[in-house]
N, C-alpha and C positions, 0 to 999 in steps of 0.2 A: 409420565407415560413415555416409553421409549422402546425401540426394537429389542426383542428378547423377553419383554414382560409378558406374563400370562394374564389374559383378560377373560371376563365373562360378559357376553352380550346380554342386554337387558331382557326382561320378560315381555311378552306380548301385551300391548296396550289395546284398549277398546277401539281406538282410532286406526290401528294397523289393519292392513288387508286381512281378510279371513284366510286361514291356512289353506283351505281348499282352493282359493283363488291364486295363490302364489306357489303352490306345490313344494318342491324341495327347498326353495329359497326361504320359506317361512320357518326358520329354525331358531326361534327365540330361546334365550337361556343357555346357549352353547358356550363352550370355552375355546380359547385359541391362544396362539403366540403371535405377538406383533412382529411384522416384517418391516414395515416402514411407516413413517408419519407423512402425511400429505394434506393438501387442500383439495376438496372435491365439490363439484357443483351438484345441487339437489333440485329436482323438479317438484312441484310446478313453479315455485317461486324463483328458481334459478340462483339461489343464494350459494355462495362459496363458503364452506365451513371447514374448520379443522377436522381432519379425518385420519383414519388408520387403515392400513391393509394388514390383514392377519390370515393365518392358516388355522382353520377350525379343527375340531376334534375328529372330523372324518376326512381331513386333507383338502377340503375346498378352500380356495382363496376368496376372501371376502373384503369389500371396502365398506366402511360405515363411519358415521359421525363419532368423534371422540366422546361426545356427550352421551352416547348410547352404550358405553362400556364402562366397566369398573376394573381396575387393576387388582388381581387377586394374588399375584406373586411377582415381585420386582426382581430384576436381574441383579440389583445391588444386594438384595438379601441372599440370593443364590450364590453369588460370588463370595460373600462374606462366609457362608457356611462351608464352601469348598476350601477356603484357606485355613480353616480351623483344624 
């Protein structure tokens, strides 16, 4: 996982807030491009976890846990195709 990779944010889990409670922030299953890797603190436990910042498919900047996304296209693969 690295900047430039295309990711897909996970689908909504039963334990997630209801979409009507979070409004536009409840956009599970979206895609985006990683901007940077970072560590972020999550409540209520206050744990610091490996995270990413990405731009989603509507142009919003999002920070989430790395474990909540899957890489669907790597920049290594894109670069390899461009040089062919």
